[in-house]
C-alpha positions in Angstrom: -0.1 0.0 0.0 2.8 2.4 0.8 4.5 1.7 -2.5 1.3 2.4 -4.5 0.9 5.7 -2.6 4.6 6.6 -3.5 3.8 5.8 -7.1 0.8 7.9 -7.3 2.6 10.9 -5.6 5.4 10.3 -8.2 3.1 10.4 -11.0 1.2 13.4 -9.6 4.4 15.5 -9.1 5.6 14.5 -12.6 2.4 15.4 -14.3 2.3 18.6 -12.2 5.7 19.7 -13.4 4.9 18.8 -16.9 1.6 20.9 -16.8 3.6 23.7 -15.2 6.2 23.6 -17.9 3.5 23.6 -20.6 1.3 26.4 -18.9 4.6 28.6 -18.9 5.1 28.1 -22.5 1.5 29.0 -23.2 1.7 31.9 -21.1 4.8 33.2 -22.8 3.1 32.6 -26.3 0.0 34.6 -25.1 2.1 37.5 -23.7 3.9 37.6 -27.2 0.6 37.7 -29.2 -0.8 40.3 -26.9 2.4 42.4 -27.3 2.2 41.9 -31.0 -1.4 43.0 -31.1 -0.6 46.1 -29.0 2.2 47.1 -31.3 0.2 46.7 -34.5 -2.7 48.7 -32.8 -0.4 51.6 -31.7 1.3 51.5 -35.1 -2.1 51.7 -36.7 -3.2 54.7 -34.5 0.1 56.6 -35.1 -0.3 56.3 -38.9 -4.1 57.2 -38.4 -3.0 60.3 -36.5 -0.4 61.4 -39.2 -2.9 60.8 -41.9 -5.6 62.9 -40.0 -3.1 65.7 -39.3 -1.9 65.9 -42.8 -5.6 65.8 -44.2 -6.9 68.5 -41.8 -3.8 70.6 -42.4 -4.8 70.5 -46.2 -8.2 71.4 -45.5 -7.3 74.4 -43.4 -5.5 76.1 -46.2 -7.2 78.6 -48.3 -7.3 77.7 -52.1 -4.5 79.1 -54.2 -2.1 79.4 -51.3 0.8 77.3 -50.2 2.3 76.8 -46.7 4.4 79.3 -44.7 6.0 82.1 -46.2 5.1 81.3 -49.8 3.4 83.8 -52.0 -0.2 83.5 -53.2 -0.5 82.5 -56.6 -3.5 83.0 -59.1 -5.4 79.9 -60.2 -6.9 81.7 -63.2 
């Protein structure tokens, strides 16, 4: 009976360590996926902000003018 309990404990400890290793690998993978998605989102938002800034900047200028210090020109 003692031998059987020892065997069960050995299998329990072995399976627990295997599960722990497997769980750590999955946790690292999940963290990498999370970081990758966060990076993609931040990259998308920065590109969107740049696009919006340029677009709004273009809309704010009067027709027939150029940016800072440039002379007005006649379109016809």
